[in-house]
C-alpha positions as CSV (number, residue, x, y, z in Angstrom):
1,X,-59.6,27.8,-13.4
2,X,-57.4,24.9,-12.5
3,X,-54.8,23.0,-14.5
4,X,-56.7,19.9,-15.8
5,X,-53.5,17.9,-16.2
6,X,-52.6,18.6,-12.6
7,X,-56.0,17.4,-11.4
8,X,-55.7,14.3,-13.6
9,X,-52.3,13.5,-12.3
10,X,-53.4,13.8,-8.7
11,X,-56.5,11.7,-9.5
12,X,-54.1,9.0,-10.6
13,X,-52.4,9.2,-7.2
14,X,-49.3,10.9,-8.7
15,X,-47.4,13.4,-6.6
16,X,-47.3,16.8,-8.3
17,X,-44.7,19.5,-7.7
18,X,-45.8,23.0,-8.8
19,X,-45.1,26.6,-8.3
20,X,-47.6,28.8,-6.5
21,X,-48.7,30.2,-9.8
22,X,-49.0,26.7,-11.3
23,X,-51.1,25.5,-8.4
24,X,-53.4,28.5,-8.4
25,X,-57.0,27.5,-8.2
26,X,-56.3,24.0,-6.8
27,X,-57.6,23.4,-3.3
28,X,-54.3,22.3,-1.7
29,X,-56.0,21.2,1.6
30,X,-57.8,18.3,-0.1
31,X,-54.6,17.0,-1.8
32,X,-52.8,16.0,1.3
33,X,-49.1,15.3,0.7
34,X,-49.6,14.6,-3.0
35,X,-49.3,18.3,-4.0
36,X,-46.0,20.0,-3.2
37,X,-46.1,23.8,-3.8
38,X,-43.0,26.0,-3.9
39,X,-42.6,29.7,-4.4
40,X,-42.5,31.0,-7.9
41,X,-39.0,31.1,-9.5
42,X,-37.4,29.2,-6.6
43,X,-35.9,26.5,-8.7
44,X,-33.7,25.2,-6.0
45,X,-36.7,24.5,-3.8
46,X,-38.5,23.0,-6.9
47,X,-35.6,20.7,-7.5
48,X,-35.4,19.7,-3.9
49,X,-39.2,18.9,-3.9
50,X,-38.9,16.8,-7.0
51,X,-36.0,14.8,-5.6
52,X,-37.6,14.6,-2.1
53,X,-40.8,12.9,-3.4
54,X,-38.9,9.9,-4.8
55,X,-38.7,8.3,-1.3
56,X,-42.3,9.1,-0.3
57,X,-45.4,7.0,-0.8
58,X,-48.5,8.9,0.2
59,X,-52.0,8.2,-1.0
60,X,-54.3,11.0,-2.3
61,X,-57.0,11.6,0.4
62,X,-60.6,10.8,-0.3
63,X,-61.3,14.5,0.3
64,X,-59.7,15.1,-3.1
65,X,-62.2,12.9,-4.9
66,X,-65.1,14.4,-2.9
67,X,-64.2,17.8,-4.5
68,X,-62.8,16.9,-8.0
69,X,-64.3,13.6,-9.1
70,X,-67.0,14.0,-11.8
71,X,-69.5,12.1,-9.8
72,X,-69.1,14.5,-6.9
73,X,-69.3,17.5,-9.2
74,X,-72.5,16.3,-10.8
75,X,-74.1,15.6,-7.5
76,X,-73.3,19.1,-6.3
77,X,-74.7,20.7,-9.5
78,X,-77.9,18.7,-9.2
79,X,-78.2,19.6,-5.6
80,X,-77.6,23.3,-6.3
81,X,-80.3,23.2,-9.1
82,X,-82.9,21.5,-6.8
C-alpha cells in the first residue's frame, strides 16, 4: 500500500521528500518534481533535498490526479466492473 499522508500532501501540491522505503508503492512518474526520493539512510541527501526544495515552485502534474483522485479511482473501478 501507499502512505496516505504522502498522497494527501502531494494532492495539496506540497513537495514531499521521502526515502525509497517511505515512497514505496507511490507511482513516482506521475508526481513530477513534487516527490523527491533519496536512498534509505542517506540523511545527508535527505537534508539536501529538504533544503533544496525551498527555492523551487513546481506544480503537481495532472497525471497525479488521474491516478490518485477519488473520482478517477471510482471511474476505474466502475469501468473494471462493467
